[in-house]
Every structure is written in C-alpha cells, then in structure tokens.
PASEBA-1860 file (N, C-alpha, C; in nm, 3 decimals):
! residues 158
1> MFPCSCLE> 4.568/7.449/0.718/4.406/7.474/0.711/4.327/7.386/0.646 ~ 4.358/7.335/0.514/4.295/7.228/0.434/4.363/7.106/0.441 ~ 4.326/6.998/0.437/4.414/6.857/0.437/4.469/6.854/0.274 ~ 4.442/6.926/0.193/4.496/6.900/0.065/4.560/7.028/-0.002 ~ 4.634/7.005/-0.105/4.699/7.106/-0.159/4.617/7.222/-0.228 ~ 4.660/7.326/-0.275/4.564/7.428/-0.347/4.525/7.369/-0.486 ~ 4.624/7.303/-0.551/4.594/7.236/-0.686/4.491/7.138/-0.661 ~ 4.497/7.052/-0.549/4.379/6.935/-0.535/4.246/7.028/-0.521
9> FELILDLI> 4.259/7.136/-0.423/4.139/7.207/-0.404/4.080/7.259/-0.525 ~ 4.163/7.327/-0.629/4.099/7.369/-0.724/4.032/7.257/-0.821 ~ 4.105/7.154/-0.813/4.051/7.039/-0.894/3.907/6.985/-0.843 ~ 3.904/6.971/-0.707/3.769/6.947/-0.646/3.666/7.045/-0.695 ~ 3.711/7.186/-0.677/3.592/7.290/-0.723/3.559/7.286/-0.854 ~ 3.661/7.242/-0.940/3.607/7.230/-1.093/3.522/7.107/-1.092 ~ 3.554/7.004/-1.028/3.477/6.888/-1.034/3.324/6.924/-0.991 ~ 3.307/7.005/-0.884/3.190/7.046/-0.835/3.103/7.141/-0.936
17> RALVLLGG> 3.179/7.207/-0.996/3.138/7.313/-1.098/3.083/7.217/-1.221 ~ 3.150/7.121/-1.245/3.113/7.022/-1.371/2.983/6.966/-1.328 ~ 2.972/6.909/-1.195/2.878/6.835/-1.161/2.737/6.923/-1.142 ~ 2.757/7.052/-1.104/2.639/7.158/-1.105/2.596/7.176/-1.230 ~ 2.683/7.174/-1.329/2.665/7.216/-1.477/2.582/7.108/-1.545 ~ 2.646/6.977/-1.494/2.603/6.874/-1.561/2.456/6.828/-1.505 ~ 2.425/6.872/-1.364/2.293/6.843/-1.309/2.193/6.944/-1.381 ~ 2.216/7.075/-1.414/2.120/7.176/-1.483/2.094/7.108/-1.613
25> ILSPLLSV> 2.189/7.036/-1.690/2.169/6.983/-1.828/2.060/6.874/-1.788 ~ 2.101/6.762/-1.706/2.004/6.645/-1.683/1.896/6.640/-1.617 ~ 1.863/6.772/-1.530/1.754/6.778/-1.454/1.631/6.757/-1.532 ~ 1.609/6.810/-1.665/1.467/6.772/-1.728/1.452/6.643/-1.778 ~ 1.575/6.576/-1.787/1.579/6.443/-1.830/1.547/6.342/-1.716 ~ 1.598/6.389/-1.594/1.579/6.302/-1.478/1.441/6.329/-1.428 ~ 1.367/6.435/-1.460/1.228/6.453/-1.421/1.134/6.379/-1.519 ~ 1.166/6.355/-1.630/1.109/6.285/-1.721/1.108/6.114/-1.677
33> ALEESTKY> 1.242/6.091/-1.639/1.256/5.947/-1.631/1.182/5.921/-1.475 ~ 1.185/6.004/-1.382/1.100/5.985/-1.255/0.967/5.976/-1.286 ~ 0.914/6.073/-1.367/0.772/6.049/-1.400/0.734/5.914/-1.470 ~ 0.842/5.868/-1.552/0.785/5.736/-1.614/0.823/5.630/-1.506 ~ 0.909/5.636/-1.417/0.946/5.531/-1.306/0.809/5.531/-1.233 ~ 0.727/5.620/-1.189/0.604/5.640/-1.105/0.501/5.593/-1.166 ~ 0.503/5.563/-1.290/0.361/5.546/-1.377/0.294/5.415/-1.306 ~ 0.373/5.326/-1.271/0.296/5.190/-1.235/0.344/5.145/-1.093
41> TSLPTQDT> 0.358/5.236/-0.995/0.372/5.226/-0.863/0.267/5.139/-0.795 ~ 0.322/5.084/-0.684/0.204/5.018/-0.595/0.145/5.130/-0.506 ~ 0.024/5.074/-0.460/-0.044/5.189/-0.400/0.013/5.210/-0.261 ~ -0.015/5.352/-0.210/0.038/5.399/-0.086/-0.012/5.305/0.033 ~ 0.040/5.282/0.123/-0.028/5.191/0.239/-0.147/5.240/0.304 ~ -0.169/5.385/0.296/-0.300/5.421/0.376/-0.424/5.407/0.272 ~ -0.395/5.385/0.166/-0.522/5.367/0.064/-0.538/5.228/0.011 ~ -0.593/5.157/0.101/-0.581/5.015/0.049/-0.747/4.945/0.056
49> RCRHTGTS> -0.820/5.031/0.113/-0.992/4.979/0.106/-1.034/4.978/-0.010 ~ -1.137/4.902/-0.062/-1.211/4.890/-0.184/-1.340/4.992/-0.164 ~ -1.315/5.103/-0.222/-1.429/5.202/-0.210/-1.535/5.199/-0.300 ~ -1.477/5.137/-0.437/-1.580/5.099/-0.530/-1.605/4.988/-0.573 ~ -1.715/4.953/-0.607/-1.750/4.815/-0.641/-1.657/4.758/-0.755 ~ -1.647/4.837/-0.847/-1.579/4.813/-0.981/-1.653/4.700/-1.068 ~ -1.601/4.682/-1.175/-1.661/4.558/-1.257/-1.589/4.440/-1.236 ~ -1.664/4.319/-1.198/-1.633/4.200/-1.168/-1.539/4.143/-1.284
57> LGTGIASW> -1.424/4.091/-1.272/-1.341/4.014/-1.355/-1.362/3.868/-1.324 ~ -1.412/3.827/-1.233/-1.443/3.688/-1.215/-1.395/3.656/-1.050 ~ -1.399/3.517/-1.048/-1.378/3.458/-0.923/-1.288/3.342/-0.948 ~ -1.179/3.337/-0.879/-1.104/3.197/-0.913/-0.981/3.175/-0.778 ~ -0.882/3.077/-0.825/-0.796/3.065/-0.728/-0.673/3.142/-0.712 ~ -0.627/3.199/-0.612/-0.524/3.293/-0.598/-0.415/3.220/-0.504 ~ -0.299/3.257/-0.506/-0.196/3.209/-0.432/-0.106/3.342/-0.400 ~ -0.025/3.335/-0.312/0.071/3.436/-0.283/0.207/3.420/-0.304
65> YGPNFHGK> 0.288/3.509/-0.343/0.429/3.490/-0.364/0.506/3.593/-0.263 ~ 0.629/3.545/-0.216/0.696/3.628/-0.103/0.826/3.603/-0.100 ~ 0.887/3.557/-0.004/1.033/3.548/0.019/1.111/3.511/-0.097 ~ 1.092/3.431/-0.171/1.169/3.371/-0.303/1.185/3.486/-0.383 ~ 1.098/3.574/-0.391/1.096/3.690/-0.495/1.109/3.823/-0.437 ~ 1.102/3.841/-0.304/1.122/3.969/-0.229/1.274/4.021/-0.282 ~ 1.263/4.154/-0.316/1.387/4.206/-0.368/1.415/4.199/-0.504 ~ 1.354/4.118/-0.584/1.381/4.096/-0.725/1.310/4.184/-0.808
73> TMANGETY> 1.353/4.205/-0.915/1.270/4.289/-1.028/1.140/4.243/-1.079 ~ 1.029/4.317/-1.081/0.910/4.273/-1.130/0.901/4.311/-1.257 ~ 0.784/4.274/-1.350/0.758/4.317/-1.482/0.748/4.466/-1.500 ~ 0.711/4.541/-1.412/0.705/4.688/-1.417/0.837/4.738/-1.390 ~ 0.954/4.690/-1.371/1.086/4.738/-1.340/1.106/4.764/-1.207 ~ 1.004/4.755/-1.116/1.020/4.798/-0.956/1.083/4.679/-0.907 ~ 1.126/4.703/-0.771/1.166/4.586/-0.698/1.047/4.530/-0.617 ~ 1.040/4.402/-0.614/0.929/4.334/-0.556/0.937/4.339/-0.413
81> DMYAYTVA> 0.824/4.381/-0.329/0.823/4.408/-0.184/0.691/4.325/-0.162 ~ 0.734/4.203/-0.080/0.619/4.129/-0.049/0.504/4.205/0.073 ~ 0.568/4.310/0.115/0.480/4.380/0.222/0.397/4.494/0.146 ~ 0.389/4.504/0.028/0.326/4.604/-0.058/0.203/4.551/-0.098 ~ 0.114/4.638/-0.158/-0.027/4.598/-0.228/-0.022/4.564/-0.363 ~ 0.048/4.475/-0.390/0.078/4.447/-0.537/0.030/4.303/-0.576 ~ -0.001/4.277/-0.698/-0.044/4.153/-0.747/0.013/4.128/-0.883 ~ 0.022/3.996/-0.928/0.083/3.969/-1.049/-0.046/3.898/-1.119
89> HKTLPLGT> -0.070/3.943/-1.245/-0.173/3.891/-1.351/-0.112/3.866/-1.466 ~ -0.163/3.781/-1.528/-0.112/3.734/-1.653/-0.130/3.817/-1.774 ~ -0.269/3.888/-1.770/-0.277/3.971/-1.905/-0.326/4.108/-1.851 ~ -0.361/4.159/-1.748/-0.417/4.294/-1.718/-0.313/4.376/-1.735 ~ -0.324/4.493/-1.790/-0.209/4.583/-1.796/-0.144/4.613/-1.666 ~ -0.024/4.639/-1.679/0.068/4.693/-1.552/0.015/4.812/-1.514 ~ -0.023/4.831/-1.377/-0.070/4.963/-1.337/-0.236/4.958/-1.307 ~ -0.301/4.863/-1.355/-0.437/4.833/-1.316/-0.467/4.825/-1.185
97> VLCVTNPE> -0.553/4.887/-1.125/-0.583/4.892/-0.990/-0.716/4.788/-0.965 ~ -0.699/4.687/-0.879/-0.819/4.581/-0.855/-0.835/4.590/-0.712 ~ -0.971/4.538/-0.709/-1.023/4.513/-0.564/-1.019/4.356/-0.558 ~ -0.940/4.302/-0.464/-0.916/4.162/-0.443/-1.007/4.113/-0.313 ~ -1.103/4.042/-0.298/-1.193/4.009/-0.193/-1.184/3.839/-0.178 ~ -1.159/3.826/-0.034/-1.182/3.685/-0.007/-1.336/3.655/0.031 ~ -1.402/3.575/-0.040/-1.560/3.566/-0.020/-1.584/3.503/0.094 ~ -1.487/3.423/0.153/-1.540/3.347/0.290/-1.548/3.445/0.397
105> NGKSVRAV> -1.470/3.546/0.409/-1.458/3.633/0.521/-1.515/3.786/0.496 ~ -1.522/3.804/0.349/-1.547/3.949/0.313/-1.466/4.051/0.308 ~ -1.323/4.017/0.353/-1.221/4.094/0.374/-1.161/4.142/0.221 ~ -1.130/4.235/0.209/-1.096/4.310/0.069/-0.988/4.400/0.082 ~ -0.899/4.432/-0.048/-0.828/4.537/-0.039/-0.797/4.583/-0.183 ~ -0.746/4.682/-0.192/-0.716/4.745/-0.322/-0.562/4.709/-0.358 ~ -0.526/4.662/-0.484/-0.397/4.639/-0.532/-0.373/4.679/-0.665 ~ -0.227/4.695/-0.680/-0.192/4.734/-0.828/-0.134/4.598/-0.901
113> VTDRGPYK> -0.166/4.598/-1.030/-0.091/4.492/-1.081/0.044/4.539/-1.142 ~ 0.142/4.468/-1.073/0.302/4.524/-1.108/0.372/4.394/-1.150 ~ 0.330/4.302/-1.177/0.396/4.176/-1.198/0.325/4.082/-1.299 ~ 0.389/3.999/-1.360/0.313/3.877/-1.461/0.304/3.768/-1.350 ~ 0.215/3.695/-1.408/0.194/3.547/-1.313/0.043/3.547/-1.277 ~ 0.007/3.433/-1.224/0.081/3.329/-1.186/0.104/3.225/-1.305 ~ 0.204/3.132/-1.285/0.231/3.046/-1.387/0.213/2.889/-1.339 ~ 0.130/2.873/-1.236/0.120/2.746/-1.176/-0.037/2.710/-1.172
121> GERIIDLS> -0.045/2.592/-1.229/-0.216/2.550/-1.237/-0.303/2.647/-1.310 ~ -0.420/2.653/-1.247/-0.527/2.739/-1.296/-0.566/2.861/-1.225 ~ -0.451/2.887/-1.157/-0.456/3.021/-1.055/-0.485/3.148/-1.154 ~ -0.578/3.228/-1.098/-0.584/3.346/-1.184/-0.509/3.493/-1.139 ~ -0.467/3.473/-1.014/-0.376/3.575/-0.955/-0.278/3.539/-0.853 ~ -0.179/3.620/-0.855/-0.064/3.605/-0.732/-0.047/3.729/-0.652 ~ -0.101/3.705/-0.517/-0.100/3.813/-0.417/0.030/3.854/-0.358 ~ 0.066/3.965/-0.307/0.184/3.989/-0.215/0.140/3.900/-0.096
129> KRIAQEIG> 0.258/3.887/-0.025/0.231/3.830/0.109/0.139/3.910/0.199 ~ 0.168/4.041/0.192/0.073/4.124/0.288/-0.081/4.126/0.251 ~ -0.098/4.120/0.106/-0.245/4.099/0.091/-0.316/3.978/0.147 ~ -0.241/3.861/0.118/-0.278/3.746/0.149/-0.294/3.733/0.303 ~ -0.227/3.791/0.406/-0.242/3.800/0.526/-0.345/3.882/0.560 ~ -0.374/3.994/0.490/-0.485/4.087/0.532/-0.628/4.023/0.499 ~ -0.634/3.951/0.378/-0.764/3.914/0.344/-0.775/3.756/0.385 ~ -0.667/3.711/0.443/-0.704/3.564/0.486/-0.681/3.445/0.390
137> VSLGLVEV> -0.605/3.462/0.278/-0.597/3.369/0.188/-0.452/3.322/0.185 ~ -0.419/3.190/0.174/-0.305/3.130/0.161/-0.302/3.085/0.009 ~ -0.388/2.976/-0.031/-0.421/2.927/-0.153/-0.564/2.905/-0.150 ~ -0.639/3.000/-0.223/-0.788/2.978/-0.207/-0.868/3.072/-0.301 ~ -0.995/3.069/-0.296/-1.080/3.136/-0.380/-1.079/3.291/-0.357 ~ -1.076/3.376/-0.435/-1.097/3.515/-0.433/-1.181/3.558/-0.554 ~ -1.215/3.707/-0.516/-1.309/3.742/-0.638/-1.211/3.868/-0.660 ~ -1.216/3.898/-0.790/-1.125/4.019/-0.852/-1.226/4.108/-0.916
145> RLISHPRR> -1.226/4.229/-0.860/-1.291/4.338/-0.942/-1.207/4.461/-1.006 ~ -1.220/4.517/-1.135/-1.145/4.608/-1.175/-1.192/4.738/-1.121 ~ -1.101/4.823/-1.066/-1.131/4.960/-1.020/-1.091/5.062/-1.119 ~ -0.963/5.056/-1.176/-0.948/5.155/-1.281/-0.814/5.096/-1.368 ~ -0.824/5.157/-1.484/-0.716/5.088/-1.576/-0.589/5.176/-1.537 ~ -0.479/5.145/-1.572/-0.368/5.238/-1.555/-0.383/5.378/-1.631 ~ -0.318/5.479/-1.559/-0.319/5.608/-1.630/-0.205/5.617/-1.720 ~ -0.239/5.674/-1.836/-0.140/5.671/-1.942/-0.124/5.819/-1.965
153> TPRRQK> 0.031/5.862/-1.983/0.049/5.997/-2.011/-0.014/6.024/-2.157 ~ -0.065/6.132/-2.189/-0.118/6.161/-2.330/-0.003/6.179/-2.416 ~ -0.016/6.135/-2.539/0.064/6.147/-2.666/0.062/6.288/-2.696 ~ 0.182/6.344/-2.730/0.200/6.454/-2.786/0.133/6.473/-2.917 ~ 0.053/6.592/-2.961/0.009/6.617/-3.102/0.120/6.663/-3.179 ~ 0.136/6.614/-3.289/0.230/6.672/-3.391/0.199/6.784/-3.476
END
C-alpha cells in the first residue's frame, strides 16, 4: 500500500511532528522577522501618484540604474527590482517616501528610498528603471519632495 516500510513511515511521521513542534516555537520569531523585513519595502504598484506636495528637498540631476543591479541586494536588504518604485539616495533614511518630478513634463511618482547612491558626479538621486521611464528621465533634472519619513516601530518601555 505504501512505497516505504513501516519503520520509514514512522520516521517520516516523527519528522513531521518535530517540524510542527518547531514551527510552533519559531512562529513568534518568524512573525517578528517578517515585520522587520517589511519595514522598508517598496511601494505597491497601485499607489504611485504624488498626492501630497511635501517639503521640497531640492532640484538636481538624476540618473537611473537597472540591468546591472537587477536582482542584487540593496542597502535595505531587499532584492533590487528595476521595475519597482524605488530610489537610491546618499543620506535620506531608508524607507523615506519621496515625490520625484520631472519639471520638463510635470510627470511625477511616489518612490521609497531603498538603496544608497548615486556615486557618480553630482547626481542627487538614482531612479529605478520604471520611475525613469514613467517620468521621462534618462539623465536629467528632477525635483525631489519629501512625503514622509520612514515609520519606525516604537521602542518598548522598560
């Protein structure tokens, strides 16, 4: 009836029981790890319009980064997706939400700071390939506005 002996079957059942028990022990730890890993995630694709004017952080040259970095780990620990609404900035806290606008055509999108850079010339921000395409910038002038600082989990009181 079964392709294995009774002893093998019992060993498999013991392994399953151990995994279930271990899962119960690790469950709280995994939920904390999941909460931490989603702290600085990129924006969902349906929420990319700039609805708030925000505080101007200035205007400067932006570039985009794509295929050479696609699939590599970013400063926030996530895997870079050149089709996500993410940007790299040298100093803003990871998780900061920005409004990036092309002043030549008025197109703008919301983006999350998920990486560090740019490290070339006097550029102020590196855009994902998707953002660059949506606002029409290859290497050019953009205006950057702060929408919100990253949300932080409150520290526990002692």
